[in-house]
C-alpha positions as CSV (number, residue, x, y, z in Angstrom):
1,M,45.2,91.3,32.2
2,Q,45.9,89.2,29.7
3,L,49.4,87.4,30.0
4,L,51.4,88.0,27.0
5,H,55.3,86.6,27.6
6,Y,55.9,83.4,29.4
7,S,59.3,83.5,30.6
8,F,60.7,80.3,31.9
9,D,63.6,78.7,34.6
10,L,65.1,75.8,32.6
11,W,66.5,73.9,35.1
12,M,64.2,71.7,37.8
13,T,61.1,73.6,36.0
14,I,61.9,72.5,32.2
15,I,64.4,69.5,32.4
16,K,66.5,67.8,34.9
17,S,69.7,65.8,35.3
18,N,69.9,62.5,33.2
19,P,70.8,60.0,36.2
20,Q,73.6,58.9,34.6
21,L,75.7,61.7,33.9
22,K,77.2,62.3,37.2
23,V,78.3,58.7,37.1
24,E,79.7,59.1,33.7
25,R,81.1,62.2,34.7
26,V,82.7,61.6,37.8
27,A,84.2,58.6,36.3
28,Y,85.9,61.3,33.9
29,F,87.2,63.4,36.4
30,Q,88.5,59.6,38.9
31,K,90.7,59.4,35.3
32,H,92.0,62.5,34.8
33,F,92.0,64.5,37.7
34,N,92.8,62.3,40.6
35,N,96.0,62.7,42.0
36,Y,95.5,61.7,45.1
37,G,93.1,59.0,45.0
38,K,89.5,59.8,46.1
39,T,86.7,57.6,45.6
40,A,83.6,58.5,43.3
41,D,81.8,59.4,46.3
42,E,84.5,61.9,47.4
43,I,84.5,63.1,43.3
44,N,80.8,63.6,43.1
45,L,80.9,65.6,46.9
46,S,83.7,68.0,45.0
47,L,82.0,68.5,42.2
48,R,78.6,69.0,44.0
49,K,80.0,71.2,46.5
50,V,81.1,73.8,44.2
51,D,78.0,73.7,41.8
52,I,76.4,74.7,45.4
53,L,79.1,77.6,46.2
54,C,79.2,78.9,42.8
55,N,75.4,78.9,42.4
56,A,74.9,81.1,45.8
57,L,77.7,83.2,44.8
58,N,75.9,83.6,41.4
59,E,72.8,84.8,43.4
60,K,74.3,87.1,45.6
61,T,76.6,88.9,43.0
62,G,73.7,88.7,39.9
63,E,76.8,87.9,38.2
64,S,77.5,84.2,36.4
65,I,80.5,82.5,37.5
66,S,82.1,80.6,34.1
67,S,81.7,77.1,33.8
68,E,85.7,76.9,33.1
69,N,85.8,78.5,36.3
70,M,83.9,76.1,37.8
71,Y,85.9,72.5,37.1
72,L,88.5,74.3,37.7
73,M,87.7,74.9,41.6
74,A,86.2,71.2,41.4
75,I,89.5,70.3,39.8
76,A,91.5,72.0,42.8
77,D,89.2,70.6,45.9
78,I,89.5,66.8,44.3
79,N,93.1,67.6,44.8
80,N,93.5,68.9,48.4
81,G,93.4,72.5,46.9
82,D,97.3,71.8,44.5
83,T,96.7,73.8,42.0
84,G,99.4,72.5,40.5
85,I,97.7,70.5,38.4
86,F,96.0,73.4,36.6
87,T,99.4,73.5,34.6
88,N,99.1,70.8,32.4
89,I,95.4,71.4,31.8
90,D,93.6,71.8,28.5
91,I,90.4,73.9,29.7
92,E,88.7,73.9,26.4
93,R,89.8,70.6,25.5
94,L,88.1,69.9,29.2
95,Y,84.8,71.5,28.0
96,A,84.4,70.3,25.5
97,D,84.9,66.3,26.6
98,M,82.2,67.6,29.4
99,E,79.7,69.1,26.7
100,M,79.9,65.3,24.6
101,L,79.1,63.8,28.3
102,M,75.8,66.0,28.2
103,L,75.1,65.8,25.0
104,E,74.7,61.8,25.2
105,F,73.9,61.8,28.3
106,S,71.4,64.5,27.7
107,P,68.8,65.8,30.5
108,I,65.2,65.3,30.7
109,P,62.0,66.9,30.9
110,Y,60.5,67.7,34.1
111,C,57.8,65.5,33.9
112,S,55.4,64.5,31.4
113,Q,53.4,67.3,31.6
114,T,56.3,69.4,30.7
115,E,55.8,69.1,27.1
116,R,52.2,69.6,26.8
117,T,52.1,72.8,28.7
118,L,54.8,74.1,26.4
119,A,52.9,73.0,23.2
120,A,49.9,74.0,25.0
121,L,50.8,77.8,25.4
122,R,52.6,78.1,22.1
123,K,48.9,78.0,20.6
124,L,47.8,81.0,22.3
125,P,47.7,83.4,19.8
126,H,49.3,86.7,21.1
127,A,51.7,84.7,23.4
128,T,55.9,84.4,23.5
129,I,57.5,82.4,25.6
130,G,61.0,82.5,26.6
131,L,63.9,80.9,28.9
132,L,65.8,83.2,31.6
133,S,68.1,80.7,33.2
134,N,71.3,80.7,35.1
135,T,74.1,78.7,34.0
136,G,76.2,76.5,36.1
137,Y,78.7,73.5,34.6
138,T,77.3,73.6,31.6
139,K,77.2,76.6,29.0
140,G,74.2,78.2,27.6
141,R,75.5,77.1,23.7
142,T,75.5,73.8,25.3
143,L,71.8,73.5,26.4
144,R,70.5,74.8,22.9
145,K,72.0,71.6,21.5
146,I,70.1,69.8,23.9
147,L,66.7,71.8,23.9
148,E,66.8,71.2,19.9
149,R,67.7,67.4,20.3
150,N,64.8,66.6,22.7
151,G,62.2,69.0,20.8
152,L,61.7,71.5,23.6
153,G,63.8,74.1,21.6
154,Q,61.1,75.0,19.5
155,Y,58.7,76.3,21.8
156,F,61.0,78.8,22.9
157,D,60.8,82.8,21.0
158,F,64.4,82.8,22.9
159,Q,66.6,81.7,25.2
160,L,69.0,83.9,27.8
161,Y,71.5,82.3,29.7
162,S,73.5,83.6,32.5
163,D,76.5,83.0,31.0
164,E,76.4,84.9,27.9
165,A,74.8,88.3,29.5
166,N,77.0,88.0,32.7
167,L,74.3,88.6,34.7
168,A,72.4,86.1,36.9
169,K,69.0,85.5,38.6
170,P,67.8,87.8,41.0
171,N,69.7,90.4,39.5
172,P,67.0,92.9,38.3
173,L,69.2,93.5,35.6
174,F,68.9,89.8,34.1
175,F,65.2,90.5,34.4
176,D,64.6,93.7,32.6
177,T,67.1,91.9,30.0
178,M,64.1,89.5,29.5
179,I,61.4,92.1,29.7
180,N,63.1,93.7,27.3
181,T,63.2,91.1,24.9
182,A,60.0,90.2,25.0
183,R,59.1,93.3,23.6
184,S,61.2,93.3,20.9
185,C,59.4,90.0,19.6
186,R,56.3,92.2,18.8
187,P,57.0,95.8,18.9
188,E,53.7,96.1,17.0
189,R,51.9,95.7,20.3
190,A,53.5,97.3,24.0
191,I,53.6,94.5,27.0
192,E,53.2,95.8,30.4
193,A,54.9,94.5,33.1
194,Q,52.0,93.1,34.6
195,Q,51.4,90.7,30.8
196,I,54.5,89.2,32.3
197,I,54.7,86.0,34.2
198,H,58.0,84.4,34.9
199,I,58.1,80.7,36.2
200,G,60.5,78.9,37.9
201,D,61.5,76.6,41.4
202,N,63.7,78.7,43.1
203,A,61.7,80.8,45.3
204,H,64.8,83.6,45.9
205,A,66.3,83.4,42.3
206,D,63.0,82.9,40.0
207,I,60.0,84.4,42.5
208,A,61.8,87.4,44.2
209,G,63.9,88.4,41.1
210,A,60.3,88.3,39.4
211,T,59.0,90.9,42.1
212,K,61.4,92.7,42.3
213,A,61.3,93.5,38.7
214,G,57.8,94.3,38.8
215,I,56.6,91.1,36.9
216,K,54.5,87.8,37.7
217,S,55.9,84.6,39.1
218,L,54.7,81.3,39.6
219,L,56.2,78.1,42.0
220,V,56.5,75.6,40.5
221,N,58.1,71.8,41.3
222,S,59.9,72.6,44.1
223,N,56.3,73.0,45.5
224,N,54.4,70.1,44.4
225,C,53.0,72.8,41.7
226,C,53.0,71.6,39.0
227,I,54.1,73.4,35.5
228,S,51.0,72.6,34.2
229,T,48.6,75.1,36.6
230,I,50.2,77.9,34.3
231,L,47.7,77.2,32.1
232,S,45.1,78.3,34.3
233,Q,46.5,81.8,35.1
């Protein structure tokens, strides 16, 4: 059956972090939210711990923890659980500063085949392409800016982010949102579930989630399978 919609995960499927971002972000927290004199390595560990925990919680509950709450959790961990530091935090300013860092040290394409593969799919006459991404420290609104800046945004008919839907993969409702959005992109032509494929690096969130939603799936990058494999499906 001909594929009519290609759905992609974002992180570690289409893009990966710029290594310099971690350095700059740690330096920021060390300067502004470090009442206990933590080292850069200790601060990085706190940020990483919160990232892993919230990702696991999002996948378990099917909902999305906000970026602001994640940053506050990290600040509390850096400061040995002392939430008194919250009193003087301007959370909107904090996120704005984090967005500036993210835009300055933007993520990069996952590999040399990333854009070539998206460009090839974009040329297919009847296919649409979308993003279905869980978010963490970085909001969907920022990720849209990044994809426009690096030229990858042009390949997607729509982008769906967990922080905006308050749904997270592998929640079937998030996949249903993607399926319905794909169908709305081409009302003149129906799309069967088996004409949709979701491509991602996470066996649980991406592959198990897609399977439960009744669509096809392809695991890439985490299993040494390149994203370009989708061109032979």
